[in-house]
C-alpha positions in Angstrom: 118.0 80.8 96.8 116.6 84.0 95.8 113.0 85.0 96.7 110.9 88.2 96.0 107.5 89.2 96.7 105.5 92.3 95.9 102.7 94.4 97.2 101.1 97.8 96.5 100.3 100.7 98.9 98.3 103.8 98.1 101.2 106.2 99.0 103.8 107.7 97.1 107.3 106.3 97.0 109.0 109.0 99.3 106.3 108.5 102.0 106.4 104.7 101.6 110.2 104.7 101.8 110.3 106.7 105.1 107.8 104.5 106.5 109.7 101.2 105.6 112.9 102.8 106.8 111.4 103.4 110.4 112.6 99.9 111.6 111.6 100.5 115.3 108.2 100.4 114.0 108.7 96.9 112.4 107.3 94.9 115.4 104.0 96.9 115.4 103.9 96.5 111.6 105.2 92.9 111.0 103.6 90.3 113.0 106.5 87.7 112.7 109.0 90.4 114.3 108.8 90.5 118.1 111.8 93.1 118.8 114.2 95.3 117.1 117.2 96.6 118.8 119.1 99.5 117.4 123.0 98.7 117.8 124.3 101.9 116.3 122.0 104.8 117.7 124.7 107.3 116.9 124.3 106.5 113.1 121.2 107.5 111.0 119.6 104.9 109.0 121.7 104.4 106.1 124.9 102.6 105.3 126.6 101.2 108.3 123.4 101.2 110.6 123.0 98.1 112.6 120.2 96.4 114.4 119.0 93.1 115.8 115.8 91.6 114.6 114.1 89.0 116.6 111.5 86.9 115.0 109.2 84.3 116.0 110.2 81.2 114.1 107.7 78.6 114.9 107.9 77.8 118.6 111.2 79.7 119.2 112.7 83.1 118.8 115.7 83.7 116.7 117.7 87.1 116.5 119.8 88.1 113.6 122.0 91.2 113.4 121.6 93.2 110.2 123.8 95.7 108.6 122.3 98.3 106.1 124.6 98.1 103.0 123.0 100.4 100.4 120.3 103.1 100.7 119.0 104.9 97.5 116.2 107.2 98.7 113.4 106.7 97.9 113.9 103.5 95.8 116.0 101.1 97.7 117.6 99.8 100.9 119.5 96.6 101.1 120.8 94.9 104.2 122.8 91.9 105.1 123.3 89.3 107.8 125.4 86.2 108.2 124.5 83.0 109.9 125.4 79.2 109.3 128.0 80.2 106.8 125.7 81.9 104.6 125.4 85.6 103.9 121.7 86.7 103.7 120.7 89.6 101.6 117.4 91.3 102.1 116.0 94.4 100.0 113.0 96.6 99.9 112.9 98.2 96.4 110.2 100.7 95.7 108.8 102.1 92.3 105.9 104.3 91.4 102.8 102.6 90.2 99.4 104.5 89.4 98.7 106.7 92.4 100.8 104.6 94.8 103.9 102.5 95.3 104.9 99.0 94.2 107.2 97.5 97.0 109.5 94.6 96.2 110.8 92.6 99.3 113.4 90.3 98.4 115.8 87.8 100.2 118.8 85.9 99.0 120.9 83.3 100.8 124.5 83.1 99.5 126.7 80.2 101.0 129.9 81.3 102.1 131.6 78.1 103.6 132.0 74.7 102.0 129.5 73.2 104.7 127.0 75.9 103.6 127.5 75.1 100.0 126.8 71.4 101.0 123.5 72.4 102.8 122.0 74.2 99.8 119.8 71.2 98.6 118.3 71.5 102.2 117.9 75.1 101.8 116.0 74.7 98.5 113.5 72.4 100.4 112.9 75.3 102.8 112.3 77.8 100.1 108.5 77.4 100.0 108.2 78.2 103.7 110.7 81.0 103.4 108.7 82.6 100.7 105.6 82.1 102.7 107.0 84.1 105.6 108.2 86.8 103.1 104.6 87.1 101.8 103.3 87.3 105.2 105.6 90.2 106.2 104.6 91.8 102.9 100.8 91.4 103.5 101.6 92.8 107.1 103.4 95.8 105.6 100.8 96.4 103.0 98.0 96.6 105.7 100.0 98.8 108.1 101.5 101.2 105.4 98.1 101.5 103.6 96.4 102.9 106.8 99.4 104.6 108.4 99.4 108.5 108.1 
């Protein structure tokens, strides 16, 4: 399951990238995220940086631990999490467009265990709701980053 949504903000890629990498501000910028806890405060944002992201998922909160795997300033950062026998890869890719920045927000679930592979048809059924959540995150980011200084 690979999903990607895009949005545009009126800021240059360097500014947009810096704002996106400020993950401690995500709960104020992304309505679905209720809390961020940095697990590696001694490591600057980059490869190896780890944090817990707590989200409201329907009527319950769910926390995932993410590890930043790759950073290419000011164009890309990619992070991973593992749950339910699946490796989840999320990325933010930025490119200049007109007088601003096109942001691509992507998500991929890669089954790692036999059981997770068996569950892939069920995951396919959840693709529409997952894309809707990703789009809501993007819409929140566009609003927040378009007016942030």
